[in-house]
N, C-alpha and C positions, 0 to 999 in steps of 0.2 A: 420619744423616739431617740435612739442612740445616734451619736455623731456619725458613726461608720455606716449606719443604715441610711442616714440622710445623704451621705456622700455617694453611696451607690445609686440612690434614687435620682439625685441631681445629675449624676453622670449618664445614666440611662436615658432620662428625659431629654437632656441637652443633646445627646447624640441622635436620638430619634427625631427631634424637632429639626435638627440640622439636615438630616437625611430627607425628611418630609419637605423642607424648604427647597432643597436641590431638585427633588422630583416635581414639586409644584411649579418651579420656574421652567423646567423642561416641558411640562404639560401645557403651561401658558403659551410658550413659544410655538409649540405644535398646533395648539388651538388657534393662535393668531395667524399662522401661515394658512390654515384652512379657511379662516374667515376673510383674509385678504383677497382670496380668489373670488369672493362674492361681492367685493367692492365695485360699485358702479351700477348695481341693480337697483332701480328706483332712486331713492335719496340716500342709499346706504354708502357711507364714506369710511375712510380709514379710522376716524375717531370712534365711530359706531362699532367697527370691527374690533377695536381695542377693548371697548367696554364689554361687548358680548363675549369675547375670549376670556376676560377676567371673570365674568359672571358664571361661566361654565367650569371654571377651575375648582370650586368647592366639591363638585361631584367627583372629580378625579382624586382630590385629597381624601375624600371619604372612602372611596373604593380602594385606594392604595395604602390606607393607614396600617393594616396588618403587615404588609410587606415592609413598610417604613419602620415599623416597630421592631421587626426581626433584624433588619440591617442595622438600625440604630443600637439595639441591644448588643449585637455582635461587635460593633465598633467600640461601644462604651466598655463592656466587660472585657473585650479583647485588649483594649488599651490598658486596663488594670492588670490583666494577665501578663502582657508584654513588659510592663514596668516592674513586675514582681509584687505589686500591691495585693493582688489576689492571693498569692502564696503567703504573704505576710498576714493577711486576714485569717487565713486558715491556721497559720502557726500560732496566732493569738487566741485561737479557740473558737473561731467563727465557723460553724458547720455549713455544709452545702445547703441545708434546709433554711438556715437563717439568711444566706445570700439570696436564695430563691424567694423568700418572703419579702425581702427588701425590693427585689425586682417587681414582684406582684403589686406592692404598694405603689410603685411608680406607674405600673400598668393601670391601676384604678384611677389615678389622676389623669392619665392619657385617655382613658375611656370616657371621662367627662368631656374632654375636648372632642372626641369622636361624636358623641351624642349632640353636642352643640352645633358642630358642622353639619351632621346628617339631618337633624330635626329642626334646626333653627336657621342657620345662615344659608345653607344650600338651597332649600326650596324658595326662599325669598329672592336670592340673586339669580337663580336660573329662570324663575318666572319673569323677572324684570328684563333679563337678557333676551328671552324669547319674544316678549311683547315688543321690545325696542326693534328687534330685527324684522318682525312682521310689519310693524308700523312704517318702517323706513323702506322696506323692499316692496311690500304689496299694498302699502297704504291701507292696511287693515287694522282697525282698533280691536284688540282682543283682551280678554282677562280670564284667568283660570283661578278658581277658588274651590272651597269644599262643596259649594253648590253647583259645581260643574264648570263648563266652558261657556263664556259669554263673548259675543261678537256683534259689532254694528254692521248690518248688511243693507246698505242703501237707506231706505226709510224704515227699516225694521231692526229690532233688537232680538237676537237669537240666544237662547239658553239650551245647551245640550248637557244633560246630567251625566251621561256616561258614554264612552267610546270604547268598543271592544278592541281586542288585539287585531282582528281582521278589518277594522275600520268601520264597523256598523255603529250607527248612532242609536242611542236609547234614551227615551224620555225627553223628547224635543218640544220646546215651546217657542213660538215665534210671535212677537208683539209688533204689529204693523201700525205705524203712525201716519197721520195725515200731514199735509203740507204745513199746517199750523201746529204740528207736534201734539195732536190729540190722538189718544188711543182709539183705533178703529176696528182692528181685527186681532183676535187671539186664536192661534192655531196650535193645537197640541197633537203630538203623534207618539205612538208607543215606540216606534223604531224607524230607521231610515237607512237606505243603501245608496251609494254613488254608482250610477249606471248611465253610460253613454253621455257623459258631460253634465249630468244633472242629478239632483237628489230625488229619490222616490220615497215618500213617507208612507208608512203603513199604519192602519187603525187610527184614522185622523178624526178629530173633533174640532170643528171651527165655529167660533162665536164672533158674529159681526155686530158692532155697537153703532146705534144711531141715536138721535136725540130723544127718542121715545122708548125704545126697547132693545132687547138683545135677541138676535136671530141665531139659533144654533143648528148646525147640520153635521152629519157624520158621513164618512166615506171610507172604503177599505184602502184606497190608494190615492195619493195626491202627488203630482209632479211639482218640484220646488226648484226654481232657478235661483241660484245663490252664488255669492262671491266666496262663500265658505267651502272651499274645495278640500280634498284630502291633504294637500300640501300645507294648507293653512292649519288644519287640525294637528298634523304631525309636528309642526313647528311650535304651536301654541301650548300643547299639552306637555306637562312636566314629566320627566322620566319617573316612573313609579318608585324607583329606588330612592329618589330624592324627596318623596312625600314623607311627612312625619309619620311615625309608626302608628299614632292614634288615628290619623286619617285613613291609612291603609286598613286598619282593623275595622273602622266604621264602614268602609266600602265593602269589605268582605261580608260583614253582617247584613248589609243591604242587599247584596247579591243573593245571599242564602235565603233571605226572607222572600225574595221574588222568585226563588226556585231556579236561579241561574248558576252557571258554573263559576266558582270563585277560585279554582285551582291556581291560576296564574298569579292572582293577587296574594294568595296564601304563600306560594313559593317566594314571592318578592318580600312579603312580610317577614317570614322566618329567615330569609337570606339577609335581611336588614338587621334583624336581631343578632345574627351570627357575627356581624362585622366587629362590634366591640368585644364580644367574647373571644373571637379569633385573635384580636389584637393582644389580649392578655395571654392567650395560649402561645402566640408567637414569642412573646417575651419569656415565657417559661421554657420554650424550646431552646432559646438562645443560651441559657445557663449550661446545660449539659454539652451543647455544641462547643462552647468555649473551653469548658473543663476537660473535654475529651480530646481537644485539639492541641497542637504544638504551640509553645510560647513564641516560636519564631515565625508563626503565621503573620503575614503582613496585613495591613488594613485593606489593601486592594483585594487580597484573596478572600477576606471576610465579607467584603461588599459583594464580590462575585458569587460566593457561596450563598449568602443571604438572598440576593436578587434571584438567583436560579431556583432555590428551594421555594421562596415565597411565590414566584411566578408559577411554578409547577402546581403548588397547592391551590392557587387562585384559579388556574385553568381547570384543574380537576373538580374544584367546587362548582364552577360554572357549567362544566359538562354534566356533572351530577344533577344539577337543577333541571336541565333539559330531560335527563333520564327520569326524574321524578314525575315530570309532566307527561312524558310519553307512556310510562308504565303505571301512572296513577297511584304512585306510592304516597304515603303520608307526607304532607308538606314539611312537617317538623324535621324530617330527616335531612333536609337541606342545611339546617343549623347544626345537626349532630355530626354530619359527615366530616367536615374539616376538623372538628374538635377531636373526633375519634382518631383520625389519621395523625394529628399532631401528638396526641397522647401516646400513640404507639411509637412514634419517633422518639419522644422523650424517654419512654421506658427503655428503648433500645440503646439510646445514647448514654443513659445513666449507667449502663453496665461498663462502658468504656471509661466514663468519668470516675467511677468507683475504683477502677484499677490504677488510674493516674494519680488521684489524690487520696 
């Protein structure tokens, strides 16, 4: 790798990470303010609020990475243009394509960081933060894993494999223990709905164990009084965007095998795949934006331009994902939409950059 390529890569990465750090601090402060309002509920104190706010930050980092990449690249390359270094590189024989390739190399390194945050750090920290908050506020011990949602409900242990967007439970298993912690009853239900302050389980099979044998019974409906209310579920379940891509893919396949609608999970999966690709696309977009702009453009103007453009692209992408669900379009278009929009912008800006350099 040439020294000049390495110089461009380091400049872009450093500016992007500094931008990401600034946005992360802002997100942490806003999350902390929101959590402070809930201090005093149960045993939830200021220290717990601080920890929960910190645990929720990786999700914002992951979602804002493309915008941070665009702002960082504009600042990094803009600084090179303002100091005349970009002109000197071109005068030394470095083409726009070579500059672009150097930026893309930096983007590939950043994409590794995106994947680590989205599929490694984020799910672990968010799960811990959610569990801590529930334990301190509602005194409810919960755990989310690839095998579903687990909770201790009095003398019972509950496993819920899936929860729909509408809050319907699917594949519910309740293990009831005796006073001496011996397994006494196993209740399995295909689904469950929260109605009038209690859960109503459907298609129930119940097995009662005694010292001699197992008694099994079936019923169409069963009322279940439980501490696991919808607020507990919403707090314990991890945002699907922060699930590792392989877990999302596995859930999609399981839903399809059962004949259930997997559209929401497919949109989330392809939207997750789009984030690292959009990060690189944003870096590519920054090159013609800098080259077609004026050398007198200030850093503040570049930050404002990058923030506005990145935010608009993010909002359009989010809105398009809802359109995909409403019109039942192929879920993969969620990934393709922002990339196509950015490529169109790149093509349009390249015409101005070609005139300038």
